[in-house]
N, C-alpha and C positions, 0 to 999 in steps of 0.2 A: 373558322378559317383559321383563329391563330392558333389552334391543335397540325397547322397546318407547317406554316409562314407566318409568322411578325418581326418586320423588320426590326425592334427593338430587340428581338431576344432571338435576332441573329447577326446583329451587330455585333452583340457581344459574345457572340460565341467564333465569327469572324477572327475578329483582335483577338480571343485562343489562342486561334487555331497561324494565326500571325504570330505570334510569340510562341507557340510553341517549334515555330515553322526557325524561329530565330533558331532559337534550344539547340534543336537536335540536326537545323541542315548550315548556319549561321557560316561554321568556320569552310563548310566545303562549299558553300558557292564563293565567298572570299576568296580561296586558294584556288577556284578554280578562273572565278575572272581575272588573275595574275597572272595566270595560266600565261598571256606576252610576255611578262615582266621575266617569270622563271628562265621563257621559248631562248628568249638576251641572255638571258645570265647567262648557260647554257652555250649560248651560238658563240658567246665571247671567248669562256672560258678552253672550248674545244681546240677555238680556232688561235688562242696563242697556247695555246698546245701543243699543237700540228705544224699550224704556219707560222705563229710569233708573230702573228698581224689578227688583225682581227675583221672580219668580212661581213657586209651587209645580212641581216638578215633576209632567205628569200621571202618574197609571196608565198606558195606555193607551201612551206609551212608553217605561214599564216592561215591559210586557210584549212590547213591542217589540224591546228590545232581547235580552232572553234565549229568545224567539224566534231575532235571531239571533244571538247566540252559541254554541247547539245544531248551528248548520244552516250557519256556521264550524268550530266544531269536526268533526262529518262527515264534512266536505263535504277541508276541509284534516289533518285530524290522523295518517288513517291515512298517507296521499302524503309526510309530512314522518317520519313515524316503521321503516314503510316501501318508500317509494318506488325507497330506493338493492336493493331487491334483485334490480334490472334493471340493474344495471348490473356489471361486468364486475367492475372490485376492491369492488368495495365488495360483491360476491352471490358472489363466490368466498371472499369472509373472511364470510362471513354462514355460506356450503354447509362449512366448513371446521371450527364450530363445534361440541365434541363433547356436542350431544342432539341426541334419536330426531326425526325430523320429527316425529311427532306432539306432542312436547311445543314446539315452536317452536311449530305450531301450535294449542297448548291457548294459551299463553302470549297467542299475536296474537290469537285470538277475547277473551280472560279482559282485554288492553289496550283492545282497543278498544271492547269490548260493559260494561266493569262501569271501568275503571282514566279514561277520560277523562271518561264525564259527572259518575261521582262530583267525581273533581277539580274538575271545571272547574263544575257546580255546588253545590259547597261552599266553592268563593273565590268563585262571585259569590252566593251568600247568607251569606256573612259581610260581605261588603264589602253589599249590599244594605241589612243588617240594620244593624250599625254606621254608616251610612245613617241611616236611619231613627230610631236613640236618636242620634243626636252632632249631625245638621245639621236644625230644624224645614223649615228650605224644603225640604229631598227629599220630603218625606210620610211617608206607609204603605209598610211595607215589598213588594214587592212579590211576594217571596216568602211572605209573613206574607196574604197578601189572599187567593194563589192559596189556599192554607192555610184558611181559611175560608170562603173558597167552595165547597171541594169539601164539606164538613165539613157546608154546608148543603144543598144536595143530595142527599145523602149520605140527611138527618134527613127531609129532604123525603123522596125520596126512600121511605125506608121508613115513614113514616109515611099516600102513597096506597100499598100496599102498592103497592110499582113497584121491589122490587130487583133492578133487575139483572145493578146490579157492585158490589164488596163496594167497603170503603180497602187491603186486601190486592189484590181483583182487577185494582183502575185504577192502584193501582202498579205489579204484574204486563205489566201491557197497557203501561204511556207505557215500560213498558222494552225492553217487546218489540216494540212499534217503533221505540225509542232504535237497539235492535240489526239492524229492516230497510233503517231510515236508512241506520248507518251501512257496514255489511255488506259493504252496495256499493260504497263506494269504497276498503276494503280490501279485495275481491280487483280493481278495477283500479287497485290503488298497484302488488301485484305481478304483471299481467299487461303490461299496459301501457308501454310506456321515455320515449314522448314526451305528453302532455297527457292524462293517468290520470283529472286530473278531468273537462277537459271531453269524455274516449269517455266514462266511464262513465256521464255527462249523459244523451253521444247512445244511447250503448246502453241507459237506460232509459227514452229515450223512447220506441227505438224498440220492447219492449219492451211497454209500457205502449199503444200505437198497437194493438200484435198481439193481447195478448187481451181489449181492447174491440170489436176485430175476429172474434175468437171469441164471444165472448158477448152481443157484434150477432146472431148471425146463431143460436147456443143460445135468444135471448133470442127468437127471431124462429119459430125452430121448434117452440119449447114447448108449448103445448096446458095452457092456466087451467086450465081446466075440472076440470082433476083435482083440483085444489089446492083444490077451494070443501066440500070438508067436512075439509081436514083445517080451514084457514080457518076454518067454522066451529065448528070444536071444539075452537077455539084456548083457552087460559086463559093467565093471568099466570104462571103457576109455565111451564106447557110454554111460551110466547114466549120466560123467563127463561133455559128453555134450552136451549131452541134459538139464541137467539143468542148466548150465552156457548160455545156446541156449534160453531157458524159462526166463531166468532172464534176460536178457541183453534186450531181443524185451521187455520186461513192458518195463523193466526201458526206454526203448528211445520212448513205444511210452507214455507214462505219460507222464515223462522228455516231451519229444517234444510236448505232444502236449498244455501239458502245460505253453509254454514257445509262440509257435504259439499264442494261448490266448495271454496273457501279450501282448504279439510284437501286435497282434489289436488293445487292448485295446488303450494301449500306443496311438496308432495311433490315434485313434477314440477321445482324449477325447477330446473338447470343454466349452466354457461356454458364 
């Protein structure tokens, strides 16, 4: 068992991984976390130049930079953290670190699936909330408005008897969606030697095209008349069950498959 996982050895390697992440991605994470401040600066600058006044920062702009920050982190984060493992010197040094392949894989999965989003969203939220309290022209916090909107959505859904998702389930689904978005780039970062992000995107496009083709063929060959009885007896509770079952099954298959591929790639890296 010690050859596969040792808690003390894993702790030392995780500390090494965290320190490496601070050195390689710390400045980028801080810059992304300060995007609300950067947005406020340019909003003020352009307002003074073109209108002579400072307009309030609109909510769509805040939402856009929040989505933009997560996209940038998902694409660039894994490459900055682990892209050098495909280089001979860095990869060889990494292979010599006293930790098992499973421990290195587990640390990598924790870094890209938990540490990156928590740090970036935490920095973004702190900056967003502070600006909403200190600078009146910034307006309401985007993070707070998202929370208020979700609370209202769940309240309305409960009143209508259509509780398909709980707040905890929605949070878990958001996190799983992040994993589905970031894990392919983590895998591409340790597979491709050059053009890691671009090649990963091309591979994802190819896979999506292939899956769309397969889905079209299956859709065309299925006789939907056999489902009439199923839909006639479908209640709100049954619909909620099947929606949750299908979503969870997709998350389990996709995330599980990506993590499995990531582990075997970590295990087979050689220089």
